[in-house]
OpenMM code with the backbone's topology and positions (N, CA, C; nanometers):
from openmm import Vec3, app, unit

residues = "MET ILE TRP GLY ARG VAL LYS GLN ALA MET GLU SER VAL GLY SER PHE PHE ASP ASP LEU LEU ASN THR HIS ARG GLY PRO ASP TYR VAL ASP ARG GLU THR LEU ASP VAL ALA GLU PHE LEU THR LYS PHE GLY HIS LEU THR ARG PRO PRO CYS PRO THR HIS LEU THR GLN ARG LYS LEU ARG GLU ARG LEU GLU CYS MET GLN GLU GLU LEU ASN GLU PHE LYS ASP GLY ILE GLU LEU GLN ASP LEU ALA ALA GLN ALA ASP ALA LEU ILE ASP LEU VAL TYR PHE ALA LYS GLY THR ALA ILE MET LEU GLY LEU PRO TRP GLU ASP LEU TRP THR ASP VAL GLN GLY ALA ASN MET ASP LYS ILE PRO GLY VAL GLY LYS ARG GLY HIS LYS VAL ASP LEU ILE LYS PRO MET GLY TRP ILE PRO PRO MET THR LEU ALA ILE LEU GLN ASP HIS GLN TYR ASN ARG ARG LEU PHE THR ASN THR HIS ASP GLN VAL LEU GLU GLY ARG CYS ARG ASP ASP ALA".split()
positions = [
    Vec3(29.0544, -8.2462, -1.4652),
    Vec3(29.0557, -8.1091, -1.5134),
    Vec3(28.9422, -8.0289, -1.4518),
    Vec3(28.8209, -8.0854, -1.4559),
    Vec3(28.7083, -8.0093, -1.4045),
    Vec3(28.7192, -7.9885, -1.2544),
    Vec3(28.7686, -8.0899, -1.1798),
    Vec3(28.7833, -8.0730, -1.0363),
    Vec3(28.8923, -7.9716, -1.0046),
    Vec3(28.9889, -7.9591, -1.0936),
    Vec3(29.0903, -7.8554, -1.0756),
    Vec3(29.0289, -7.7175, -1.0823),
    Vec3(28.9364, -7.6973, -1.1772),
    Vec3(28.8669, -7.5690, -1.1890),
    Vec3(28.7771, -7.5452, -1.0681),
    Vec3(28.7111, -7.6511, -1.0217),
    Vec3(28.6255, -7.6377, -0.9037),
    Vec3(28.7104, -7.6000, -0.7829),
    Vec3(28.8239, -7.6691, -0.7672),
    Vec3(28.9134, -7.6417, -0.6542),
    Vec3(28.9623, -7.4965, -0.6607),
    Vec3(29.0003, -7.4511, -0.7792),
    Vec3(29.0462, -7.3138, -0.7955),
    Vec3(28.9348, -7.2155, -0.7591),
    Vec3(28.8137, -7.2463, -0.8015),
    Vec3(28.7005, -7.1604, -0.7687),
    Vec3(28.6755, -7.1593, -0.6183),
    Vec3(28.6896, -7.2739, -0.5563),
    Vec3(28.6680, -7.2832, -0.4116),
    Vec3(28.7667, -7.1962, -0.3350),
    Vec3(28.8902, -7.1938, -0.3807),
    Vec3(28.9917, -7.1144, -0.3117),
    Vec3(28.9577, -6.9665, -0.3159),
    Vec3(28.8938, -6.9229, -0.4245),
    Vec3(28.8577, -6.7816, -0.4336),
    Vec3(28.7403, -6.7467, -0.3427),
    Vec3(28.6587, -6.8437, -0.3083),
    Vec3(28.5435, -6.8198, -0.2225),
    Vec3(28.5801, -6.8369, -0.0759),
    Vec3(28.6720, -6.9272, -0.0461),
    Vec3(28.7158, -6.9440, 0.0921),
    Vec3(28.7165, -7.0882, 0.1370),
    Vec3(28.7767, -7.1084, 0.2503),
    Vec3(28.7941, -7.2445, 0.3001),
    Vec3(28.6620, -7.3089, 0.3394),
    Vec3(28.5600, -7.2295, 0.3701),
    Vec3(28.4294, -7.2857, 0.4039),
    Vec3(28.3808, -7.3778, 0.2929),
    Vec3(28.3860, -7.3293, 0.1684),
    Vec3(28.3396, -7.4096, 0.0562),
    Vec3(28.4339, -7.5261, 0.0293),
    Vec3(28.5623, -7.5077, 0.0527),
    Vec3(28.6583, -7.6160, 0.0349),
    Vec3(28.6265, -7.7302, 0.1311),
    Vec3(28.5960, -7.6955, 0.2552),
    Vec3(28.5585, -7.7975, 0.3529),
    Vec3(28.4337, -7.8718, 0.3087),
    Vec3(28.3356, -7.7994, 0.2566),
    Vec3(28.2125, -7.8632, 0.2122),
    Vec3(28.2372, -7.9555, 0.0934),
    Vec3(28.3248, -7.9155, 0.0019),
    Vec3(28.3556, -7.9972, -0.1140),
    Vec3(28.4155, -8.1312, -0.0725),
    Vec3(28.4940, -8.1321, 0.0347),
    Vec3(28.5592, -8.2540, 0.0794),
    Vec3(28.4709, -8.3389, 0.1703),
    Vec3(28.3509, -8.2954, 0.1992),
    Vec3(28.2563, -8.3726, 0.2797),
    Vec3(28.1699, -8.4532, 0.1841),
    Vec3(28.1662, -8.5825, 0.2030),
    Vec3(28.0891, -8.6683, 0.1133),
    Vec3(27.9549, -8.7023, 0.1754),
    Vec3(27.8526, -8.6255, 0.1390),
    Vec3(27.7152, -8.6483, 0.1820),
    Vec3(27.6980, -8.6493, 0.3326),
    Vec3(27.7856, -8.5782, 0.4015),
    Vec3(27.7701, -8.5627, 0.5452),
    Vec3(27.6677, -8.4545, 0.5734),
    Vec3(27.6535, -8.4150, 0.6972),
    Vec3(27.5510, -8.3162, 0.7329),
    Vec3(27.5723, -8.1804, 0.6675),
    Vec3(27.6946, -8.1476, 0.6307),
    Vec3(27.7218, -8.0183, 0.5672),
    Vec3(27.7458, -8.0301, 0.4171),
    Vec3(27.7065, -8.1434, 0.3567),
    Vec3(27.7306, -8.1649, 0.2137),
    Vec3(27.6611, -8.0577, 0.1298),
    Vec3(27.7323, -8.0066, 0.0323),
    Vec3(27.6766, -7.9148, -0.0662),
    Vec3(27.7222, -7.9632, -0.2028),
    Vec3(27.6284, -7.9787, -0.2956),
    Vec3(27.6643, -8.0296, -0.4281),
    Vec3(27.7406, -7.9245, -0.5087),
    Vec3(27.8079, -7.9718, -0.6101),
    Vec3(27.8935, -7.8862, -0.6917),
    Vec3(27.8178, -7.7705, -0.7548),
    Vec3(27.6978, -7.7972, -0.8038),
    Vec3(27.6217, -7.6909, -0.8689),
    Vec3(27.5915, -7.5773, -0.7705),
    Vec3(27.5551, -7.6124, -0.6482),
    Vec3(27.5263, -7.5098, -0.5485),
    Vec3(27.6517, -7.4309, -0.5165),
    Vec3(27.7651, -7.4995, -0.5084),
    Vec3(27.8917, -7.4295, -0.4843),
    Vec3(27.9238, -7.3332, -0.5979),
    Vec3(27.9018, -7.3771, -0.7217),
    Vec3(27.9268, -7.2901, -0.8369),
    Vec3(27.8392, -7.1654, -0.8320),
    Vec3(27.7111, -7.1848, -0.8013),
    Vec3(27.6186, -7.0715, -0.7963),
    Vec3(27.6555, -6.9785, -0.6807),
    Vec3(27.6945, -7.0354, -0.5669),
    Vec3(27.7364, -6.9528, -0.4526),
    Vec3(27.8584, -6.8691, -0.4898),
    Vec3(27.9512, -6.9285, -0.5638),
    Vec3(28.0687, -6.8537, -0.6089),
    Vec3(28.0262, -6.7376, -0.6988),
    Vec3(27.9340, -6.7634, -0.7896),
    Vec3(27.8833, -6.6607, -0.8804),
    Vec3(27.8185, -6.5463, -0.8017),
    Vec3(27.7310, -6.5811, -0.7067),
    Vec3(27.6622, -6.4791, -0.6274),
    Vec3(27.7620, -6.3935, -0.5507),
    Vec3(27.8643, -6.4584, -0.4946),
    Vec3(27.9669, -6.3866, -0.4193),
    Vec3(28.0461, -6.2941, -0.5104),
    Vec3(28.0870, -6.3464, -0.6251),
    Vec3(28.1690, -6.2686, -0.7180),
    Vec3(28.0989, -6.1402, -0.7617),
    Vec3(27.9676, -6.1482, -0.7847),
    Vec3(27.8963, -6.0327, -0.8379),
    Vec3(27.8197, -5.9541, -0.7320),
    Vec3(27.8474, -5.9816, -0.6052),
    Vec3(27.7898, -5.9031, -0.4969),
    Vec3(27.6415, -5.9224, -0.4743),
    Vec3(27.5885, -6.0367, -0.5172),
    Vec3(27.4470, -6.0662, -0.4925),
    Vec3(27.4303, -6.1202, -0.3512),
    Vec3(27.3069, -6.1364, -0.3098),
    Vec3(27.2795, -6.1942, -0.1794),
    Vec3(27.3400, -6.3337, -0.1711),
    Vec3(27.4016, -6.3653, -0.0592),
    Vec3(27.4576, -6.4982, -0.0371),
    Vec3(27.3817, -6.5641, 0.0770),
    Vec3(27.4217, -6.6849, 0.1110),
    Vec3(27.3496, -6.7643, 0.2098),
    Vec3(27.3457, -6.6962, 0.3464),
    Vec3(27.2236, -6.6777, 0.3996),
    Vec3(27.2115, -6.6263, 0.5356),
    Vec3(27.2339, -6.7406, 0.6354),
    Vec3(27.2437, -6.7106, 0.7643),
    Vec3(27.2695, -6.8162, 0.8623),
    Vec3(27.1540, -6.9147, 0.8788),
    Vec3(27.0318, -6.8743, 0.8431),
    Vec3(26.9171, -6.9653, 0.8524),
    Vec3(26.8142, -6.9236, 0.7465),
    Vec3(26.7168, -7.0101, 0.7186),
    Vec3(26.6164, -6.9753, 0.6173),
    Vec3(26.5501, -6.8414, 0.6484),
    Vec3(26.5278, -6.7637, 0.5430),
    Vec3(26.4786, -6.6273, 0.5579),
    Vec3(26.3857, -6.5919, 0.4421),
    Vec3(26.3285, -6.4762, 0.4479),
    Vec3(26.2418, -6.4269, 0.3406),
    Vec3(26.3167, -6.3235, 0.2582),
    Vec3(26.2812, -6.3159, 0.1302),
    Vec3(26.3282, -6.2098, 0.0421),
    Vec3(26.2135, -6.1119, 0.0220),
    Vec3(26.2479, -5.9890, -0.0140),
    Vec3(26.1430, -5.8905, -0.0434),
    Vec3(26.0634, -5.9333, -0.1659),
    Vec3(25.9443, -5.8783, -0.1780),
    Vec3(25.8628, -5.9056, -0.2960),
    Vec3(25.9371, -5.8626, -0.4218),
    Vec3(26.0075, -5.7491, -0.4153),
    Vec3(26.0842, -5.7029, -0.5315),
    Vec3(26.1845, -5.8084, -0.5734),
    Vec3(26.2593, -5.8607, -0.4772),
    Vec3(26.3634, -5.9589, -0.5085),
    Vec3(26.3014, -6.0896, -0.5577),
    Vec3(26.1932, -6.1326, -0.4948),
    Vec3(26.1264, -6.2561, -0.5379),
    Vec3(26.0721, -6.2428, -0.6799),
    Vec3(26.0126, -6.1280, -0.7113),
    Vec3(25.9620, -6.1066, -0.8482),
    Vec3(26.0771, -6.1069, -0.9494),
    Vec3(26.1886, -6.0459, -0.9103),
    Vec3(26.3073, -6.0453, -0.9969),
    Vec3(26.3511, -6.1884, -1.0280),
    Vec3(26.3592, -6.2719, -0.9249),
    Vec3(26.4009, -6.4110, -0.9433),
    Vec3(26.2985, -6.4872, -1.0271),
    Vec3(26.1700, -6.4623, -1.0009),
    Vec3(26.0638, -6.5276, -1.0767),
    Vec3(26.0714, -6.4903, -1.2249),
    Vec3(26.0936, -6.3632, -1.2532),
    Vec3(26.1051, -6.3193, -1.3925),
    Vec3(26.2196, -6.3903, -1.4633),
    Vec3(26.3310, -6.4058, -1.3939),
    Vec3(26.4461, -6.4746, -1.4537),
    Vec3(26.4133, -6.6212, -1.4817),
    Vec3(26.3486, -6.6870, -1.3846),
    Vec3(26.3136, -6.8277, -1.4049),
    Vec3(26.2084, -6.8426, -1.5138),
    Vec3(26.1134, -6.7494, -1.5203),
    Vec3(26.0111, -6.7552, -1.6249),
    Vec3(26.0739, -6.7367, -1.7628),
    Vec3(26.1721, -6.6482, -1.7719),
    Vec3(26.2428, -6.6287, -1.8990),
    Vec3(26.3075, -6.7594, -1.9447),
    Vec3(26.3666, -6.8321, -1.8514),
    Vec3(26.4307, -6.9595, -1.8868),
    Vec3(26.3265, -7.0642, -1.9255),
    Vec3(26.2126, -7.0670, -1.8564),
    Vec3(26.1049, -7.1585, -1.8952),
    Vec3(26.0553, -7.1262, -2.0362),
    Vec3(26.0437, -6.9969, -2.0674),
    Vec3(26.0012, -6.9563, -2.2015),
    Vec3(26.1037, -6.9998, -2.3061),
    Vec3(26.2316, -6.9878, -2.2731),
    Vec3(26.3356, -7.0324, -2.3664),
    Vec3(26.3304, -7.1846, -2.3844),
    Vec3(26.3008, -7.2555, -2.2780),
    Vec3(26.2854, -7.4008, -2.2888),
    Vec3(26.1673, -7.4349, -2.3802),
    Vec3(26.0570, -7.3626, -2.3622),
    Vec3(25.9396, -7.3831, -2.4470),
    Vec3(25.9730, -7.3564, -2.5937),
    Vec3(26.0471, -7.2489, -2.6204),
    Vec3(26.0891, -7.2188, -2.7578),
    Vec3(26.1753, -7.3324, -2.8125),
    Vec3(26.2662, -7.3839, -2.7298),
    Vec3(26.3507, -7.4957, -2.7715),
    Vec3(26.2699, -7.6205, -2.8019),
    Vec3(26.1614, -7.6424, -2.7273),
    Vec3(26.0730, -7.7563, -2.7522),
    Vec3(26.0052, -7.7402, -2.8874),
    Vec3(25.9507, -7.6206, -2.9108),
    Vec3(25.8779, -7.5965, -3.0352),
    Vec3(25.9674, -7.6117, -3.1573),
    Vec3(26.0952, -7.5793, -3.1423),
    Vec3(26.1897, -7.5900, -3.2538),
    Vec3(26.2620, -7.7248, -3.2560),
    Vec3(26.2360, -7.8099, -3.1558),
    Vec3(26.3109, -7.9353, -3.1385),
    Vec3(26.4616, -7.9074, -3.1393),
    Vec3(26.4996, -7.8007, -3.0678),
    Vec3(26.6390, -7.7584, -3.0582),
    Vec3(26.6936, -7.8053, -2.9232),
    Vec3(26.7648, -7.9174, -2.9255),
    Vec3(26.8140, -7.9773, -2.8019),
    Vec3(26.9131, -7.8871, -2.7296),
    Vec3(26.9977, -7.8166, -2.8040),
    Vec3(27.0935, -7.7265, -2.7402),
    Vec3(27.0204, -7.6143, -2.6667),
    Vec3(26.9166, -7.5594, -2.7255),
    Vec3(26.8389, -7.4535, -2.6601),
    Vec3(26.7671, -7.5082, -2.5367),
    Vec3(26.7163, -7.6301, -2.5474),
    Vec3(26.6500, -7.6923, -2.4326),
    Vec3(26.7498, -7.7124, -2.3183),
    Vec3(26.8665, -7.7644, -2.3514),
    Vec3(26.9691, -7.7900, -2.2493),
    Vec3(27.0130, -7.6601, -2.1828),
    Vec3(27.0404, -7.5580, -2.2627),
    Vec3(27.0834, -7.4291, -2.2084),
    Vec3(26.9770, -7.3712, -2.1157),
    Vec3(26.8525, -7.3766, -2.1575),
    Vec3(26.7439, -7.3215, -2.0758),
    Vec3(26.7298, -7.3982, -1.9444),
    Vec3(26.7414, -7.5305, -1.9497),
    Vec3(26.7298, -7.6096, -1.8267),
    Vec3(26.8435, -7.5808, -1.7292),
    Vec3(26.9654, -7.5696, -1.7807),
    Vec3(27.0793, -7.5379, -1.6931),
    Vec3(27.0606, -7.3999, -1.6312),
    Vec3(27.0207, -7.3027, -1.7122),
    Vec3(26.9989, -7.1678, -1.6591),
    Vec3(26.8850, -7.1652, -1.5573),
    Vec3(26.7795, -7.2444, -1.5804),
    Vec3(26.6685, -7.2511, -1.4866),
    Vec3(26.7155, -7.3057, -1.3521),
    Vec3(26.7943, -7.4118, -1.3557),
    Vec3(26.8484, -7.4689, -1.2322),
    Vec3(26.9402, -7.3675, -1.1643),
    Vec3(27.0200, -7.2964, -1.2430),
    Vec3(27.1109, -7.1947, -1.1889),
    Vec3(27.0320, -7.0895, -1.1116),
    Vec3(26.9231, -7.0392, -1.1713),
    Vec3(26.8412, -6.9388, -1.1033),
    Vec3(26.7687, -6.9982, -0.9831),
    Vec3(26.7204, -7.1208, -0.9954),
    Vec3(26.6493, -7.1840, -0.8834),
    Vec3(26.7437, -7.2056, -0.7658),
    Vec3(26.8630, -7.2570, -0.7926),
    Vec3(26.9584, -7.2793, -0.6833),
    Vec3(27.0071, -7.1464, -0.6256),
    Vec3(27.0248, -7.0467, -0.7095),
    Vec3(27.0635, -6.9152, -0.6591),
    Vec3(26.9577, -6.8581, -0.5667),
    Vec3(26.8321, -6.8747, -0.6034),
    Vec3(26.7230, -6.8276, -0.5188),
    Vec3(26.7196, -6.9057, -0.3879),
    Vec3(26.7407, -7.0360, -0.3953),
    Vec3(26.7437, -7.1192, -0.2744),
    Vec3(26.8566, -7.0745, -0.1810),
    Vec3(26.9712, -7.0407, -0.2385),
    Vec3(27.0838, -6.9910, -0.1576),
    Vec3(27.0450, -6.8601, -0.0896),
    Vec3(26.9863, -6.7679, -0.1667),
    Vec3(26.9462, -6.6386, -0.1105),
    Vec3(26.8446, -6.6544, 0.0018),
    Vec3(26.7583, -6.7560, -0.0105),
    Vec3(26.6576, -6.7831, 0.0913),
    Vec3(26.7145, -6.8605, 0.2105),
    Vec3(26.8364, -6.9101, 0.1961),
    Vec3(26.8975, -6.9883, 0.3027),
    Vec3(26.8364, -7.1261, 0.3193),
    Vec3(26.7841, -7.1820, 0.2116),
    Vec3(26.7179, -7.3117, 0.2214),
    Vec3(26.8179, -7.4243, 0.2443),
    Vec3(26.7866, -7.5163, 0.3336),
    Vec3(26.8717, -7.6340, 0.3542),
    Vec3(26.8456, -7.7350, 0.2423),
    Vec3(26.9047, -7.7104, 0.1282),
    Vec3(26.8730, -7.7793, 0.0036),
    Vec3(26.8807, -7.9312, 0.0154),
    Vec3(26.9894, -7.9831, 0.0683),
    Vec3(27.0078, -8.1284, 0.0739),
    Vec3(26.8974, -8.1940, 0.1567),
    Vec3(26.8646, -8.1365, 0.2708),
    Vec3(26.7590, -8.1944, 0.3549),
    Vec3(26.6230, -8.1864, 0.2866),
    Vec3(26.5941, -8.0727, 0.2249),
    Vec3(26.4669, -8.0580, 0.1535),
    Vec3(26.4599, -8.1536, 0.0349),
    Vec3(26.5702, -8.1646, -0.0379),
    Vec3(26.5744, -8.2532, -0.1542),
    Vec3(26.5494, -8.3982, -0.1114),
    Vec3(26.6169, -8.4417, -0.0071),
    Vec3(26.6030, -8.5792, 0.0402),
    Vec3(26.4587, -8.6079, 0.0795),
    Vec3(26.3948, -8.5128, 0.1450),
    Vec3(26.2569, -8.5306, 0.1879),
    Vec3(26.1621, -8.5380, 0.0677),
    Vec3(26.1775, -8.4477, -0.0274),
    Vec3(26.0921, -8.4493, -0.1468),
    Vec3(26.1172, -8.5761, -0.2283),
    Vec3(26.2432, -8.6164, -0.2382),
    Vec3(26.2757, -8.7398, -0.3111),
    Vec3(26.2031, -8.8590, -0.2497),
    Vec3(26.2057, -8.8680, -0.1168),
    Vec3(26.1368, -8.9781, -0.0500),
    Vec3(25.9875, -8.9773, -0.0771),
    Vec3(25.9252, -8.8590, -0.0694),
    Vec3(25.7817, -8.8479, -0.0955),
    Vec3(25.7501, -8.8831, -0.2407),
    Vec3(25.8341, -8.8380, -0.3334),
    Vec3(25.8117, -8.8706, -0.4745),
    Vec3(25.8263, -9.0203, -0.5011),
    Vec3(25.9221, -9.0828, -0.4355),
    Vec3(25.9440, -9.2256, -0.4561),
    Vec3(25.8290, -9.3104, -0.4007),
    Vec3(25.7483, -9.2522, -0.3129),
    Vec3(25.6330, -9.3235, -0.2579),
    Vec3(25.5097, -9.3142, -0.3468),
    Vec3(25.5166, -9.2362, -0.4529),
    Vec3(25.4043, -9.2268, -0.5457),
    Vec3(25.3962, -9.3551, -0.6287),
    Vec3(25.2837, -9.3719, -0.6977),
    Vec3(25.2627, -9.4917, -0.7786),
    Vec3(25.2192, -9.4514, -0.9192),
    Vec3(25.2417, -9.5387, -1.0189),
    Vec3(25.1969, -9.5079, -1.1552),
    Vec3(25.0447, -9.4947, -1.1609),
    Vec3(25.0003, -9.4016, -1.2422),
    Vec3(24.8570, -9.3806, -1.2611),
    Vec3(24.8331, -9.2543, -1.3406),
    Vec3(24.7104, -9.2337, -1.3813),
    Vec3(24.6743, -9.1132, -1.4549),
    Vec3(24.6283, -9.0105, -1.3529),
    Vec3(24.7029, -8.9014, -1.3446),
    Vec3(24.6729, -8.7966, -1.2477),
    Vec3(24.5884, -8.6866, -1.3069),
    Vec3(24.5819, -8.5761, -1.2348),
    Vec3(24.4984, -8.4626, -1.2762),
    Vec3(24.5468, -8.3980, -1.4045),
    Vec3(24.6745, -8.4195, -1.4391),
    Vec3(24.7262, -8.3628, -1.5638),
    Vec3(24.6783, -8.4408, -1.6853),
    Vec3(24.6378, -8.5660, -1.6648),
    Vec3(24.5874, -8.6484, -1.7739),
    Vec3(24.6952, -8.7044, -1.8654),
    Vec3(24.8223, -8.7018, -1.8228),
    Vec3(24.9300, -8.7551, -1.9055),
    Vec3(24.9256, -8.9070, -1.9065),
    Vec3(24.9681, -8.9660, -2.0184),
    Vec3(24.9710, -9.1122, -2.0295),
    Vec3(25.0666, -9.1745, -1.9290),
    Vec3(25.1780, -9.1089, -1.9072),
    Vec3(25.2766, -9.1583, -1.8119),
    Vec3(25.2832, -9.0572, -1.6981),
    Vec3(25.2320, -9.0956, -1.5832),
    Vec3(25.2276, -9.0023, -1.4709),
    Vec3(25.2324, -9.0826, -1.3414),
    Vec3(25.2427, -9.0126, -1.2337),
    Vec3(25.2419, -9.0730, -1.1011),
    Vec3(25.1352, -9.0059, -1.0168),
    Vec3(25.0798, -9.0837, -0.9239),
    Vec3(24.9772, -9.0298, -0.8350),
    Vec3(25.0142, -9.0620, -0.6904),
    Vec3(24.9485, -8.9895, -0.6004),
    Vec3(24.9699, -9.0103, -0.4573),
    Vec3(24.8758, -9.1223, -0.4117),
    Vec3(24.9314, -9.2299, -0.3600),
    Vec3(24.8458, -9.3398, -0.3146),
    Vec3(24.7771, -9.3046, -0.1819),
    Vec3(24.6805, -9.3843, -0.1435),
    Vec3(24.6162, -9.3680, -0.0127),
    Vec3(24.7250, -9.3737, 0.0937),
    Vec3(24.7179, -9.2829, 0.1889),
    Vec3(24.8141, -9.2818, 0.2984),
    Vec3(24.9455, -9.2133, 0.2645),
    Vec3(24.9551, -9.1560, 0.1434),
    Vec3(25.0792, -9.0887, 0.1023),
    Vec3(25.1082, -8.9743, 0.1974),
    Vec3(25.2341, -8.9601, 0.2345),
    Vec3(25.2759, -8.8541, 0.3264),
    Vec3(25.3529, -8.7485, 0.2479),
    Vec3(25.3049, -8.6233, 0.2507),
    Vec3(25.3741, -8.5172, 0.1764),
    Vec3(25.5067, -8.4811, 0.2415),
    Vec3(25.5909, -8.4091, 0.1678),
    Vec3(25.7174, -8.3641, 0.2267),
    Vec3(25.6928, -8.2803, 0.3518),
    Vec3(25.7869, -8.2842, 0.4416),
    Vec3(25.7780, -8.2140, 0.5696),
    Vec3(25.8569, -8.0824, 0.5621),
    Vec3(25.8302, -8.0037, 0.4616),
    Vec3(25.9084, -7.8841, 0.4318),
    Vec3(25.9167, -7.7874, 0.5498),
    Vec3(25.8038, -7.7512, 0.6063),
    Vec3(25.8055, -7.6542, 0.7162),
    Vec3(25.8849, -7.7081, 0.8355),
    Vec3(25.8672, -7.8337, 0.8685),
    Vec3(25.9410, -7.8927, 0.9813),
    Vec3(26.0916, -7.8883, 0.9551),
    Vec3(26.1319, -7.9151, 0.8319),
    Vec3(26.2743, -7.9099, 0.7975),
    Vec3(26.3261, -7.7680, 0.8102),
    Vec3(26.2505, -7.6713, 0.7593),
    Vec3(26.2917, -7.5312, 0.7722),
    Vec3(26.3053, -7.4929, 0.9192),
    Vec3(26.2107, -7.5351, 1.0001),
    Vec3(26.2166, -7.5041, 1.1432),
    Vec3(26.3349, -7.5730, 1.2105),
    Vec3(26.3685, -7.6941, 1.1662),
    Vec3(26.4871, -7.7629, 1.2182),
    Vec3(26.6145, -7.6835, 1.1897),
    Vec3(26.6079, -7.5985, 1.0867),
    Vec3(26.7221, -7.5150, 1.0491),
    Vec3(26.7032, -7.3702, 1.0972),
    Vec3(26.6284, -7.3536, 1.2057),
    Vec3(26.6088, -7.2264, 1.2757),
    Vec3(26.5211, -7.1249, 1.2021),
    Vec3(26.4382, -7.1716, 1.1079),
    Vec3(26.3429, -7.0788, 1.0464),
    Vec3(26.2332, -7.0482, 1.1475),
    Vec3(26.2000, -6.9185, 1.1594),
    Vec3(26.0946, -6.8736, 1.2493),
    Vec3(26.0163, -6.7655, 1.1772),
    Vec3(25.9023, -6.8004, 1.1236),
    Vec3(25.8213, -6.7065, 1.0460),
    Vec3(25.7885, -6.5797, 1.1252),
    Vec3(25.7697, -6.5936, 1.2560),
    Vec3(25.7326, -6.4782, 1.3391),
    Vec3(25.8363, -6.3665, 1.3356),
    Vec3(25.9601, -6.4003, 1.3000),
    Vec3(26.0629, -6.2965, 1.2897),
    Vec3(26.0383, -6.2024, 1.1721),
    Vec3(25.9537, -6.2455, 1.0784),
    Vec3(25.9313, -6.1702, 0.9549),
    Vec3(25.7904, -6.1131, 0.9433),
    Vec3(25.7051, -6.1389, 1.0430),
    Vec3(25.5642, -6.1025, 1.0295),
    Vec3(25.5174, -6.0072, 1.1392),
    Vec3(25.4008, -5.9475, 1.1132),
    Vec3(25.3345, -5.8671, 1.2150),
    Vec3(25.2380, -5.9571, 1.2924),
    Vec3(25.1567, -5.8982, 1.3778),
    Vec3(25.0649, -5.9773, 1.4602),
    Vec3(24.9543, -6.0439, 1.3789),
    Vec3(24.9367, -6.0027, 1.2530),
    Vec3(24.8366, -6.0630, 1.1646),
    Vec3(24.8992, -6.1653, 1.0696),
    Vec3(25.0223, -6.2054, 1.0984),
    Vec3(25.0969, -6.3046, 1.0207),
    Vec3(25.1251, -6.2593, 0.8766),
    Vec3(25.1331, -6.1299, 0.8551),
    Vec3(25.1688, -6.0756, 0.7245),
    Vec3(25.3194, -6.0483, 0.7244),
    Vec3(25.3873, -6.0969, 0.6225),
    Vec3(25.5312, -6.0757, 0.6131),
    Vec3(25.5574, -5.9276, 0.5884),
    Vec3(25.6470, -5.8716, 0.6663),
    Vec3(25.6825, -5.7304, 0.6563),
    Vec3(25.8061, -5.7144, 0.5676),
    Vec3(25.7927, -5.6355, 0.4629),
    Vec3(25.9008, -5.6167, 0.3669),
    Vec3(26.0304, -5.5699, 0.4324),
    Vec3(26.0194, -5.4857, 0.5322),
    Vec3(26.1373, -5.4318, 0.5988),
    Vec3(26.2189, -5.5365, 0.6732),
    Vec3(26.1609, -5.6525, 0.6956),
    Vec3(26.2319, -5.7610, 0.7642),
    Vec3(26.2873, -5.8648, 0.6655),
    Vec3(26.2679, -5.8401, 0.5390),
    Vec3(26.3101, -5.9339, 0.4337),
    Vec3(26.4407, -5.8884, 0.3714),
    Vec3(26.5133, -5.9808, 0.3139),
    Vec3(26.6434, -5.9514, 0.2520),
    Vec3(26.6246, -5.8974, 0.1108),
    Vec3(26.7135, -5.8077, 0.0739),
    Vec3(26.7152, -5.7507, -0.0608),
    Vec3(26.8554, -5.6980, -0.0871),
    Vec3(26.8947, -5.6953, -0.2120),
    Vec3(27.0275, -5.6427, -0.2450),
    Vec3(27.0192, -5.5141, -0.3249),
    Vec3(26.9014, -5.4526, -0.3297),
    Vec3(26.8852, -5.3274, -0.4049),
    Vec3(26.9299, -5.2097, -0.3197),
] * unit.nanometer
topology = app.Topology()
chain = topology.addChain("A")
for resn in residues:
    res = topology.addResidue(resn, chain)
    for name in ("N", "CA", "C"):
        topology.addAtom(name, app.Element.getBySymbol(name[0]), res)
């Protein structure tokens, strides 16, 4: 039943997403949640995936941040009330906004996720700077994610968005206002 709804949604967005749905973790794999969010962005005329990673205007980034902060606040309220439904709703909405922002930025999500997952899996149990009883720390020789290299592998070029002083120029950034 649920895949029927996904398939129906894919048809409304186009064959591009249908092809991605039928790819199982290949180079063009896109998870269902990202496809759902892309469909939502398309339906309501929001920014959709650019051909390569890009910058958003400060206005657009602040807008996205405000939405994500609202969901974090709702999650906090759900924690204080021990309301599992409120916690679940806030977490789903937070992921929805985060993935929507990633789509607008043109981030190669699967590649970035795989890299961060690998770096996280290399951590070891220990008490970190947060002081939590159950935490993980970076061991000696730990290698951080290669985020910039991955973005560059996907044709990101910061110089396309900056002046000679490496300041991002708003006029070169994406916005839907």
